[in-house]
N, CA, C, O and the ligand as a Tripos MOL2 file, in Angstrom:
@<TRIPOS>MOLECULE
protein
  265   263    67     0     0
PROTEIN
NO_CHARGES

@<TRIPOS>ATOM
      1 N         119.8180   -9.1540   11.9250 N.3       1 MET1
      2 CA        119.1450  -10.0550   12.9390 C.3       1 MET1
      3 C         118.3340   -9.1490   13.8450 C.2       1 MET1
      4 O         117.1330   -9.4200   13.8570 O.2       1 MET1
      5 N         118.7200   -8.1310   14.6090 N.am      2 CYS2
      6 CA        118.0970   -7.5390   15.4930 C.3       2 CYS2
      7 C         117.3900   -6.3110   14.7550 C.2       2 CYS2
      8 O         118.0470   -5.4850   14.1210 O.2       2 CYS2
      9 N         116.0760   -6.2560   14.8770 N.am      3 GLN3
     10 CA        115.2300   -5.1180   14.2590 C.3       3 GLN3
     11 C         114.6550   -4.3320   15.2610 C.2       3 GLN3
     12 O         113.5890   -3.7550   15.0500 O.2       3 GLN3
     13 N         115.3840   -4.2230   16.5870 N.am      4 HIS4
     14 CA        114.6620   -3.2500   17.5370 C.3       4 HIS4
     15 C         115.2110   -1.8680   17.2310 C.2       4 HIS4
     16 O         116.1870   -1.6580   16.5100 O.2       4 HIS4
     17 N         114.4770   -0.9370   17.8570 N.am      5 GLN5
     18 CA        114.9660    0.3750   17.8160 C.3       5 GLN5
     19 C         114.8110    1.0230   19.1390 C.2       5 GLN5
     20 O         113.6720    1.2520   19.5450 O.2       5 GLN5
     21 N         115.9080    1.3590   19.8950 N.am      6 PRO6
     22 CA        117.3140    1.2710   19.5350 C.3       6 PRO6
     23 C         117.6310   -0.2330   19.5690 C.2       6 PRO6
     24 O         117.0000   -1.0330   20.2610 O.2       6 PRO6
     25 N         118.6770   -0.5610   18.7510 N.am      7 PRO7
     26 CA        119.1880   -1.9340   18.6690 C.3       7 PRO7
     27 C         119.6640   -2.5000   20.0360 C.2       7 PRO7
     28 O         120.0770   -1.8030   20.9620 O.2       7 PRO7
     29 N         119.5600   -3.7710   20.0440 N.am      8 CYS8
     30 CA        119.8760   -4.4340   21.3540 C.3       8 CYS8
     31 C         121.4510   -4.5680   21.2860 C.2       8 CYS8
     32 O         122.0820   -4.5550   20.2290 O.2       8 CYS8
     33 N         121.9990   -4.6950   22.5230 N.am      9 PRO9
     34 CA        123.4800   -4.7520   22.6230 C.3       9 PRO9
     35 C         123.9410   -6.2080   21.8870 C.2       9 PRO9
     36 O         123.3070   -7.2630   21.9070 O.2       9 PRO9
     37 N         124.9360   -6.0020   21.3870 N.am     10 SER10
     38 CA        125.5530   -7.2140   20.6480 C.3      10 SER10
     39 C         125.9380   -8.3570   21.7030 C.2      10 SER10
     40 O         126.0960   -8.0590   22.8870 O.2      10 SER10
     41 N         126.0810   -9.6310   21.2590 N.am     11 ALA11
     42 CA        126.6260  -10.6600   22.0150 C.3      11 ALA11
     43 C         128.0910  -10.3910   22.7020 C.2      11 ALA11
     44 O         128.4640  -11.0300   23.6860 O.2      11 ALA11
     45 N         128.8020   -9.4710   22.1350 N.am     12 ASP12
     46 CA        130.1000   -9.1650   22.5290 C.3      12 ASP12
     47 C         130.0660   -8.1740   23.5100 C.2      12 ASP12
     48 O         131.0220   -8.0810   24.2800 O.2      12 ASP12
     49 N         129.0600   -7.3780   23.6070 N.am     13 SER13
     50 CA        128.9040   -6.2100   24.6240 C.3      13 SER13
     51 C         128.8440   -6.8320   26.0790 C.2      13 SER13
     52 O         128.3710   -7.9120   26.4310 O.2      13 SER13
     53 N         129.4400   -5.8730   26.7980 N.am     14 ALA14
     54 CA        129.2350   -6.2470   28.1930 C.3      14 ALA14
     55 C         127.7610   -6.1150   28.8540 C.2      14 ALA14
     56 O         127.4260   -6.5490   29.9560 O.2      14 ALA14
     57 N         126.9980   -5.4460   27.9650 N.am     15 ASP15
     58 CA        125.6080   -5.1810   28.1990 C.3      15 ASP15
     59 C         124.6970   -6.2740   27.4900 C.2      15 ASP15
     60 O         123.5030   -6.0750   27.2610 O.2      15 ASP15
     61 N         125.3540   -7.4240   27.1680 N.am     16 ARG16
     62 CA        124.4780   -8.3740   26.4320 C.3      16 ARG16
     63 C         123.2850   -8.7720   27.0190 C.2      16 ARG16
     64 O         122.3070   -9.0340   26.3180 O.2      16 ARG16
     65 N         123.2570   -8.8510   28.3440 N.am     17 GLU17
     66 CA        122.0100   -9.6080   28.9790 C.3      17 GLU17
     67 C         120.7680   -8.5530   28.9380 C.2      17 GLU17
     68 O         119.6470   -8.9320   29.2750 O.2      17 GLU17
     69 N         120.9820   -7.3640   28.5610 N.am     18 SER18
     70 CA        119.9490   -6.3480   28.3400 C.3      18 SER18
     71 C         119.1940   -6.4270   27.0910 C.2      18 SER18
     72 O         118.1640   -5.7720   26.9300 O.2      18 SER18
     73 N         119.7410   -7.3180   26.0760 N.am     19 ALA19
     74 CA        119.0860   -7.5790   24.9910 C.3      19 ALA19
     75 C         117.5080   -8.0570   25.1340 C.2      19 ALA19
     76 O         117.1560   -8.6270   26.1670 O.2      19 ALA19
     77 N         116.6920   -7.8390   24.2020 N.am     20 ARG20
     78 CA        115.3200   -8.2320   24.4280 C.3      20 ARG20
     79 C         115.2170   -9.7190   24.3640 C.2      20 ARG20
     80 O         116.0270  -10.2910   23.6350 O.2      20 ARG20
     81 N         114.3950  -10.3860   24.9780 N.am     21 LEU21
     82 CA        114.0320  -11.6540   25.0340 C.3      21 LEU21
     83 C         113.1940  -12.0990   23.7300 C.2      21 LEU21
     84 O         112.2550  -11.3970   23.3530 O.2      21 LEU21
     85 N         113.5570  -13.3010   23.0370 N.am     22 VAL22
     86 CA        112.9130  -13.5750   21.8620 C.3      22 VAL22
     87 C         112.1410  -14.9050   22.1900 C.2      22 VAL22
     88 O         111.0340  -15.1640   21.7180 O.2      22 VAL22
     89 N         112.8440  -15.7290   23.0560 N.am     23 ALA23
     90 CA        112.2460  -16.9450   23.5470 C.3      23 ALA23
     91 C         112.5370  -17.0860   25.0050 C.2      23 ALA23
     92 O         113.6750  -16.8810   25.4280 O.2      23 ALA23
     93 N         111.4070  -17.4800   25.9040 N.am     24 HIS24
     94 CA        111.4820  -17.7100   27.2200 C.3      24 HIS24
     95 C         111.0740  -18.9280   27.6120 C.2      24 HIS24
     96 O         109.9250  -19.2160   27.2770 O.2      24 HIS24
     97 N         111.7620  -19.8410   28.3100 N.am     25 HIS25
     98 CA        111.2040  -21.1550   28.7020 C.3      25 HIS25
     99 C         111.7900  -21.3370   30.2300 C.2      25 HIS25
    100 O         112.7300  -22.0490   30.5830 O.2      25 HIS25
    101 N         111.0350  -20.5640   30.9530 N.am     26 PRO26
    102 CA        111.2320  -20.8790   32.4390 C.3      26 PRO26
    103 C         111.2110  -22.3530   32.9160 C.2      26 PRO26
    104 O         111.9760  -22.7100   33.8120 O.2      26 PRO26
    105 N         110.4120  -23.1460   32.3740 N.am     27 GLU27
    106 CA        110.1670  -24.4330   32.8530 C.3      27 GLU27
    107 C         111.4920  -25.2630   32.4020 C.2      27 GLU27
    108 O         111.7280  -26.3630   32.9010 O.2      27 GLU27
    109 N         112.2120  -24.7590   31.5770 N.am     28 GLN28
    110 CA        113.4740  -25.4070   31.1200 C.3      28 GLN28
    111 C         114.5980  -24.6360   31.5240 C.2      28 GLN28
    112 O         115.7050  -25.1080   31.2680 O.2      28 GLN28
    113 N         114.5210  -23.4530   32.1530 N.am     29 GLY29
    114 CA        115.5580  -22.6690   32.8500 C.3      29 GLY29
    115 C         116.4590  -22.0150   31.8870 C.2      29 GLY29
    116 O         117.6430  -21.8720   32.1910 O.2      29 GLY29
    117 N         115.9370  -21.5390   30.5760 N.am     30 TRP30
    118 CA        116.7000  -20.7620   29.7920 C.3      30 TRP30
    119 C         115.8380  -19.8960   29.0180 C.2      30 TRP30
    120 O         114.6340  -20.1070   28.8800 O.2      30 TRP30
    121 N         116.5560  -18.7740   28.4400 N.am     31 SER31
    122 CA        115.8320  -17.8310   27.5510 C.3      31 SER31
    123 C         116.7960  -17.5120   26.6310 C.2      31 SER31
    124 O         117.9980  -17.6020   26.8790 O.2      31 SER31
    125 N         116.2090  -17.0360   25.2730 N.am     32 LEU32
    126 CA        117.0140  -16.9080   24.2560 C.3      32 LEU32
    127 C         117.0160  -15.3130   23.9880 C.2      32 LEU32
    128 O         115.9240  -14.7850   23.7800 O.2      32 LEU32
    129 N         118.1090  -14.5690   23.9810 N.am     33 LEU33
    130 CA        118.0840  -12.9770   23.8060 C.3      33 LEU33
    131 C         118.0800  -12.7730   22.2140 C.2      33 LEU33
    132 O         118.3030  -13.6780   21.4100 O.2      33 LEU33
    133 N         117.8310  -11.6250   21.9320 N.am     34 CYS34
    134 CA        117.7560  -11.1210   20.5800 C.3      34 CYS34
    135 C         119.0930  -11.1470   19.8020 C.2      34 CYS34
    136 O         119.1240  -11.1850   18.5720 O.2      34 CYS34
    137 N         120.2080  -11.1240   20.5930 N.am     35 ASN35
    138 CA        121.5050  -11.0320   20.0600 C.3      35 ASN35
    139 C         122.0780  -12.4570   20.0210 C.2      35 ASN35
    140 O         123.2830  -12.6410   19.8490 O.2      35 ASN35
    141 N         121.2040  -13.4660   20.1810 N.am     36 GLY36
    142 CA        121.5530  -14.8740   19.9040 C.3      36 GLY36
    143 C         122.0640  -15.3880   21.2680 C.2      36 GLY36
    144 O         122.2480  -16.6050   21.2940 O.2      36 GLY36
    145 N         122.3330  -14.7070   22.4200 N.am     37 VAL37
    146 CA        122.8970  -15.3210   23.4730 C.3      37 VAL37
    147 C         121.8060  -16.0670   24.2380 C.2      37 VAL37
    148 O         120.7490  -15.4950   24.5070 O.2      37 VAL37
    149 N         122.0380  -17.3250   24.5930 N.am     38 VAL38
    150 CA        121.1290  -18.1710   25.5340 C.3      38 VAL38
    151 C         121.5450  -17.8690   26.9860 C.2      38 VAL38
    152 O         122.6860  -17.9190   27.4440 O.2      38 VAL38
    153 N         120.5210  -17.5790   27.5570 N.am     39 PHE39
    154 CA        120.7730  -16.9540   29.1500 C.3      39 PHE39
    155 C         120.1470  -18.1110   29.9910 C.2      39 PHE39
    156 O         118.9980  -18.5080   29.7960 O.2      39 PHE39
    157 N         120.9240  -18.5870   30.8720 N.am     40 PHE40
    158 CA        120.4410  -19.7010   31.8190 C.3      40 PHE40
    159 C         119.8280  -19.1250   33.0850 C.2      40 PHE40
    160 O         120.0640  -17.9680   33.4300 O.2      40 PHE40
    161 N         119.1000  -19.8790   33.7200 N.am     41 GLU41
    162 CA        118.5330  -19.5660   34.9450 C.3      41 GLU41
    163 C         119.4820  -19.3030   36.1450 C.2      41 GLU41
    164 O         119.2600  -18.4680   37.0210 O.2      41 GLU41
    165 N         120.5330  -20.0900   36.0810 N.am     42 ASP42
    166 CA        121.7100  -20.0350   36.9840 C.3      42 ASP42
    167 C         122.6670  -18.9520   36.6920 C.2      42 ASP42
    168 O         123.6980  -18.9010   37.3630 O.2      42 ASP42
    169 N         122.4540  -18.1070   35.7960 N.am     43 THR43
    170 CA        123.1360  -16.7620   35.2380 C.3      43 THR43
    171 C         124.3720  -17.3440   34.2090 C.2      43 THR43
    172 O         125.2230  -16.5440   33.8200 O.2      43 THR43
    173 N         124.4230  -18.6620   33.8210 N.am     44 GLY44
    174 CA        125.2990  -19.0110   32.7890 C.3      44 GLY44
    175 C         124.7560  -18.5720   31.5370 C.2      44 GLY44
    176 O         123.5440  -18.5330   31.3200 O.2      44 GLY44
    177 N         125.7150  -18.2130   30.6380 N.am     45 GLU45
    178 CA        125.2760  -17.9590   29.3110 C.3      45 GLU45
    179 C         126.0040  -18.8060   28.1750 C.2      45 GLU45
    180 O         127.0670  -19.3750   28.4270 O.2      45 GLU45
    181 N         125.4700  -18.8700   27.0480 N.am     46 LEU46
    182 CA        126.0020  -19.5380   25.9840 C.3      46 LEU46
    183 C         125.9780  -18.5990   24.7710 C.2      46 LEU46
    184 O         124.9200  -18.2420   24.2530 O.2      46 LEU46
    185 N         127.1240  -18.2320   24.3600 N.am     47 LEU47
    186 CA        127.0330  -17.1430   23.3890 C.3      47 LEU47
    187 C         127.0690  -17.6540   21.8870 C.2      47 LEU47
    188 O         127.5180  -18.7580   21.5800 O.2      47 LEU47
    189 N         126.5980  -16.8240   21.0640 N.am     48 PRO48
    190 CA        126.2830  -17.5060   19.6250 C.3      48 PRO48
    191 C         127.5430  -18.0300   18.9470 C.2      48 PRO48
    192 O         127.4340  -18.8130   18.0030 O.2      48 PRO48
    193 N         128.7090  -17.6380   19.3800 N.am     49 ASP49
    194 CA        130.0460  -18.2130   18.6630 C.3      49 ASP49
    195 C         130.3440  -19.4900   19.4200 C.2      49 ASP49
    196 O         131.3620  -20.0830   19.0640 O.2      49 ASP49
    197 N         129.6320  -20.0140   20.4040 N.am     50 GLY50
    198 CA        129.9320  -21.3610   21.0740 C.3      50 GLY50
    199 C         130.4490  -21.0280   22.3590 C.2      50 GLY50
    200 O         130.4000  -21.9490   23.1730 O.2      50 GLY50
    201 N         130.9840  -19.8350   22.7940 N.am     51 ARG51
    202 CA        131.6090  -19.6250   24.1000 C.3      51 ARG51
    203 C         130.7810  -19.8110   25.2300 C.2      51 ARG51
    204 O         129.6210  -19.4340   25.0610 O.2      51 ARG51
    205 N         131.0680  -20.3090   26.3860 N.am     52 VAL52
    206 CA        130.2230  -20.5190   27.4780 C.3      52 VAL52
    207 C         130.8660  -19.5760   28.4670 C.2      52 VAL52
    208 O         132.0790  -19.4740   28.6520 O.2      52 VAL52
    209 N         129.7490  -18.7790   29.1890 N.am     53 ILE53
    210 CA        129.9310  -18.0150   30.3380 C.3      53 ILE53
    211 C         129.6200  -18.7280   31.6340 C.2      53 ILE53
    212 O         128.4570  -19.0880   31.8110 O.2      53 ILE53
    213 N         130.3930  -18.9340   32.4190 N.am     54 ALA54
    214 CA        130.1460  -19.6110   33.6220 C.3      54 ALA54
    215 C         129.1930  -19.0790   34.5600 C.2      54 ALA54
    216 O         129.3530  -17.8730   34.7480 O.2      54 ALA54
    217 N         128.1070  -19.6870   35.3060 N.am     55 PRO55
    218 CA        127.3020  -19.0640   36.3420 C.3      55 PRO55
    219 C         128.0310  -17.8900   37.0960 C.2      55 PRO55
    220 O         129.2590  -17.8980   37.1790 O.2      55 PRO55
    221 N         127.3690  -17.0080   37.5780 N.am     56 GLN56
    222 CA        128.0820  -15.9370   38.3660 C.3      56 GLN56
    223 C         127.4240  -15.8350   39.7560 C.2      56 GLN56
    224 O         127.2910  -14.7670   40.3530 O.2      56 GLN56
    225 N         127.0340  -17.0060   40.2110 N.am     57 ARG57
    226 CA        126.3470  -16.9720   41.5280 C.3      57 ARG57
    227 C         127.3080  -16.5280   42.7080 C.2      57 ARG57
    228 O         128.4750  -16.9110   42.8010 O.2      57 ARG57
    229 N         126.7780  -15.8120   43.4570 N.am     58 PRO58
    230 CA        127.6780  -15.4360   44.7930 C.3      58 PRO58
    231 C         128.2210  -16.6850   45.4190 C.2      58 PRO58
    232 O         127.5550  -17.7060   45.5910 O.2      58 PRO58
    233 N         129.5160  -16.5270   45.7580 N.am     59 ARG59
    234 CA        130.2090  -17.6350   46.3650 C.3      59 ARG59
    235 C         129.7570  -17.8040   47.9490 C.2      59 ARG59
    236 O         129.6610  -16.8630   48.7370 O.2      59 ARG59
    237 N         129.5560  -18.8860   48.1860 N.am     60 ASP60
    238 CA        129.3060  -19.1950   49.6440 C.3      60 ASP60
    239 C         130.6660  -19.2300   50.3720 C.2      60 ASP60
    240 O         131.6380  -19.8750   49.9790 O.2      60 ASP60
    241 N         130.6260  -18.5100   51.4100 N.am     61 ALA61
    242 CA        132.0340  -18.4250   52.0910 C.3      61 ALA61
    243 C         132.3200  -19.7400   52.6350 C.2      61 ALA61
    244 O         133.5090  -20.0580   52.6670 O.2      61 ALA61
    245 N         131.4450  -20.5780   53.0770 N.am     62 SER62
    246 CA        131.7650  -21.7740   53.7520 C.3      62 SER62
    247 C         131.5190  -22.9540   52.5670 C.2      62 SER62
    248 O         130.3790  -23.2790   52.2350 O.2      62 SER62
    249 N         132.5820  -23.4810   52.0450 N.am     63 LEU63
    250 CA        132.5120  -24.3930   51.0400 C.3      63 LEU63
    251 C         132.0280  -25.7290   51.7590 C.2      63 LEU63
    252 O         132.5940  -26.1010   52.7860 O.2      63 LEU63
    253 N         131.1010  -26.3560   51.2720 N.am     64 THR64
    254 CA        130.7180  -27.6320   51.7660 C.3      64 THR64
    255 C         131.4140  -28.8430   51.1050 C.2      64 THR64
    256 O         131.5940  -28.8830   49.8880 O.2      64 THR64
    257 N         131.7640  -29.7390   51.8680 N.am     65 THR65
    258 CA        132.4190  -30.9860   51.3570 C.3      65 THR65
    259 C         131.6290  -32.1630   51.5330 C.2      65 THR65
    260 O         131.0490  -32.3220   52.6070 O.2      65 THR65
    261 N         131.5240  -33.0650   50.5570 N.am     66 ALA66
    262 CA        130.7080  -34.1330   50.6200 C.3      66 ALA66
    263 C         130.9890  -35.2220   51.5130 C.2      66 ALA66
    264 O         130.2340  -36.1930   51.5600 O.2      66 ALA66
    265 ZN        116.8780   -6.8370   19.2500 Zn       67 ZN67
@<TRIPOS>BOND
     1     1     2 1
     2     2     3 1
     3     3     4 2
     4     3     5 am
     5     5     6 1
     6     6     7 1
     7     7     8 2
     8     7     9 am
     9     9    10 1
    10    10    11 1
    11    11    12 2
    12    11    13 am
    13    13    14 1
    14    14    15 1
    15    15    16 2
    16    15    17 am
    17    17    18 1
    18    18    19 1
    19    19    20 2
    20    19    21 am
    21    21    22 1
    22    22    23 1
    23    23    24 2
    24    23    25 am
    25    25    26 1
    26    26    27 1
    27    27    28 2
    28    27    29 am
    29    29    30 1
    30    30    31 1
    31    31    32 2
    32    31    33 am
    33    33    34 1
    34    34    35 1
    35    35    36 2
    36    35    37 am
    37    37    38 1
    38    38    39 1
    39    39    40 2
    40    39    41 am
    41    41    42 1
    42    42    43 1
    43    43    44 2
    44    43    45 am
    45    45    46 1
    46    46    47 1
    47    47    48 2
    48    47    49 am
    49    49    50 1
    50    50    51 1
    51    51    52 2
    52    51    53 am
    53    53    54 1
    54    54    55 1
    55    55    56 2
    56    55    57 am
    57    57    58 1
    58    58    59 1
    59    59    60 2
    60    59    61 am
    61    61    62 1
    62    62    63 1
    63    63    64 2
    64    63    65 am
    65    65    66 1
    66    66    67 1
    67    67    68 2
    68    67    69 am
    69    69    70 1
    70    70    71 1
    71    71    72 2
    72    71    73 am
    73    73    74 1
    74    74    75 1
    75    75    76 2
    76    75    77 am
    77    77    78 1
    78    78    79 1
    79    79    80 2
    80    79    81 am
    81    81    82 1
    82    82    83 1
    83    83    84 2
    84    83    85 am
    85    85    86 1
    86    86    87 1
    87    87    88 2
    88    87    89 am
    89    89    90 1
    90    90    91 1
    91    91    92 2
    92    91    93 am
    93    93    94 1
    94    94    95 1
    95    95    96 2
    96    95    97 am
    97    97    98 1
    98    98    99 1
    99    99   100 2
   100    99   101 am
   101   101   102 1
   102   102   103 1
   103   103   104 2
   104   103   105 am
   105   105   106 1
   106   106   107 1
   107   107   108 2
   108   107   109 am
   109   109   110 1
   110   110   111 1
   111   111   112 2
   112   111   113 am
   113   113   114 1
   114   114   115 1
   115   115   116 2
   116   115   117 am
   117   117   118 1
   118   118   119 1
   119   119   120 2
   120   119   121 am
   121   121   122 1
   122   122   123 1
   123   123   124 2
   124   123   125 am
   125   125   126 1
   126   126   127 1
   127   127   128 2
   128   127   129 am
   129   129   130 1
   130   130   131 1
   131   131   132 2
   132   131   133 am
   133   133   134 1
   134   134   135 1
   135   135   136 2
   136   135   137 am
   137   137   138 1
   138   138   139 1
   139   139   140 2
   140   139   141 am
   141   141   142 1
   142   142   143 1
   143   143   144 2
   144   143   145 am
   145   145   146 1
   146   146   147 1
   147   147   148 2
   148   147   149 am
   149   149   150 1
   150   150   151 1
   151   151   152 2
   152   151   153 am
   153   153   154 1
   154   154   155 1
   155   155   156 2
   156   155   157 am
   157   157   158 1
   158   158   159 1
   159   159   160 2
   160   159   161 am
   161   161   162 1
   162   162   163 1
   163   163   164 2
   164   163   165 am
   165   165   166 1
   166   166   167 1
   167   167   168 2
   168   167   169 am
   169   169   170 1
   170   170   171 1
   171   171   172 2
   172   171   173 am
   173   173   174 1
   174   174   175 1
   175   175   176 2
   176   175   177 am
   177   177   178 1
   178   178   179 1
   179   179   180 2
   180   179   181 am
   181   181   182 1
   182   182   183 1
   183   183   184 2
   184   183   185 am
   185   185   186 1
   186   186   187 1
   187   187   188 2
   188   187   189 am
   189   189   190 1
   190   190   191 1
   191   191   192 2
   192   191   193 am
   193   193   194 1
   194   194   195 1
   195   195   196 2
   196   195   197 am
   197   197   198 1
   198   198   199 1
   199   199   200 2
   200   199   201 am
   201   201   202 1
   202   202   203 1
   203   203   204 2
   204   203   205 am
   205   205   206 1
   206   206   207 1
   207   207   208 2
   208   207   209 am
   209   209   210 1
   210   210   211 1
   211   211   212 2
   212   211   213 am
   213   213   214 1
   214   214   215 1
   215   215   216 2
   216   215   217 am
   217   217   218 1
   218   218   219 1
   219   219   220 2
   220   219   221 am
   221   221   222 1
   222   222   223 1
   223   223   224 2
   224   223   225 am
   225   225   226 1
   226   226   227 1
   227   227   228 2
   228   227   229 am
   229   229   230 1
   230   230   231 1
   231   231   232 2
   232   231   233 am
   233   233   234 1
   234   234   235 1
   235   235   236 2
   236   235   237 am
   237   237   238 1
   238   238   239 1
   239   239   240 2
   240   239   241 am
   241   241   242 1
   242   242   243 1
   243   243   244 2
   244   243   245 am
   245   245   246 1
   246   246   247 1
   247   247   248 2
   248   247   249 am
   249   249   250 1
   250   250   251 1
   251   251   252 2
   252   251   253 am
   253   253   254 1
   254   254   255 1
   255   255   256 2
   256   255   257 am
   257   257   258 1
   258   258   259 1
   259   259   260 2
   260   259   261 am
   261   261   262 1
   262   262   263 1
   263   263   264 2
@<TRIPOS>SUBSTRUCTURE
     1 MET1         2 RESIDUE 1 A MET
     2 CYS2         6 RESIDUE 1 A CYS
     3 GLN3        10 RESIDUE 1 A GLN
     4 HIS4        14 RESIDUE 1 A HIS
     5 GLN5        18 RESIDUE 1 A GLN
     6 PRO6        22 RESIDUE 1 A PRO
     7 PRO7        26 RESIDUE 1 A PRO
     8 CYS8        30 RESIDUE 1 A CYS
     9 PRO9        34 RESIDUE 1 A PRO
    10 SER10       38 RESIDUE 1 A SER
    11 ALA11       42 RESIDUE 1 A ALA
    12 ASP12       46 RESIDUE 1 A ASP
    13 SER13       50 RESIDUE 1 A SER
    14 ALA14       54 RESIDUE 1 A ALA
    15 ASP15       58 RESIDUE 1 A ASP
    16 ARG16       62 RESIDUE 1 A ARG
    17 GLU17       66 RESIDUE 1 A GLU
    18 SER18       70 RESIDUE 1 A SER
    19 ALA19       74 RESIDUE 1 A ALA
    20 ARG20       78 RESIDUE 1 A ARG
    21 LEU21       82 RESIDUE 1 A LEU
    22 VAL22       86 RESIDUE 1 A VAL
    23 ALA23       90 RESIDUE 1 A ALA
    24 HIS24       94 RESIDUE 1 A HIS
    25 HIS25       98 RESIDUE 1 A HIS
    26 PRO26      102 RESIDUE 1 A PRO
    27 GLU27      106 RESIDUE 1 A GLU
    28 GLN28      110 RESIDUE 1 A GLN
    29 GLY29      114 RESIDUE 1 A GLY
    30 TRP30      118 RESIDUE 1 A TRP
    31 SER31      122 RESIDUE 1 A SER
    32 LEU32      126 RESIDUE 1 A LEU
    33 LEU33      130 RESIDUE 1 A LEU
    34 CYS34      134 RESIDUE 1 A CYS
    35 ASN35      138 RESIDUE 1 A ASN
    36 GLY36      142 RESIDUE 1 A GLY
    37 VAL37      146 RESIDUE 1 A VAL
    38 VAL38      150 RESIDUE 1 A VAL
    39 PHE39      154 RESIDUE 1 A PHE
    40 PHE40      158 RESIDUE 1 A PHE
    41 GLU41      162 RESIDUE 1 A GLU
    42 ASP42      166 RESIDUE 1 A ASP
    43 THR43      170 RESIDUE 1 A THR
    44 GLY44      174 RESIDUE 1 A GLY
    45 GLU45      178 RESIDUE 1 A GLU
    46 LEU46      182 RESIDUE 1 A LEU
    47 LEU47      186 RESIDUE 1 A LEU
    48 PRO48      190 RESIDUE 1 A PRO
    49 ASP49      194 RESIDUE 1 A ASP
    50 GLY50      198 RESIDUE 1 A GLY
    51 ARG51      202 RESIDUE 1 A ARG
    52 VAL52      206 RESIDUE 1 A VAL
    53 ILE53      210 RESIDUE 1 A ILE
    54 ALA54      214 RESIDUE 1 A ALA
    55 PRO55      218 RESIDUE 1 A PRO
    56 GLN56      222 RESIDUE 1 A GLN
    57 ARG57      226 RESIDUE 1 A ARG
    58 PRO58      230 RESIDUE 1 A PRO
    59 ARG59      234 RESIDUE 1 A ARG
    60 ASP60      238 RESIDUE 1 A ASP
    61 ALA61      242 RESIDUE 1 A ALA
    62 SER62      246 RESIDUE 1 A SER
    63 LEU63      250 RESIDUE 1 A LEU
    64 THR64      254 RESIDUE 1 A THR
    65 THR65      258 RESIDUE 1 A THR
    66 ALA66      262 RESIDUE 1 A ALA
    67 ZN67       265 GROUP 0 **** ****
């Protein structure tokens, strides 16, 4: 899959987000990385094996209630 030198970090790597972009769709809020990870604008991720990584936004100290 990856033909870069040095090769991109695998999807299982903690460093997966530093893989190269192969598709970037800012208007849709997502990017596809070389290792097959889909990286969303809100920092969420979809791994090639179907796992979902929840967004890691900094938590607001004051939780708002509707
Ligand atoms: Zn690569």
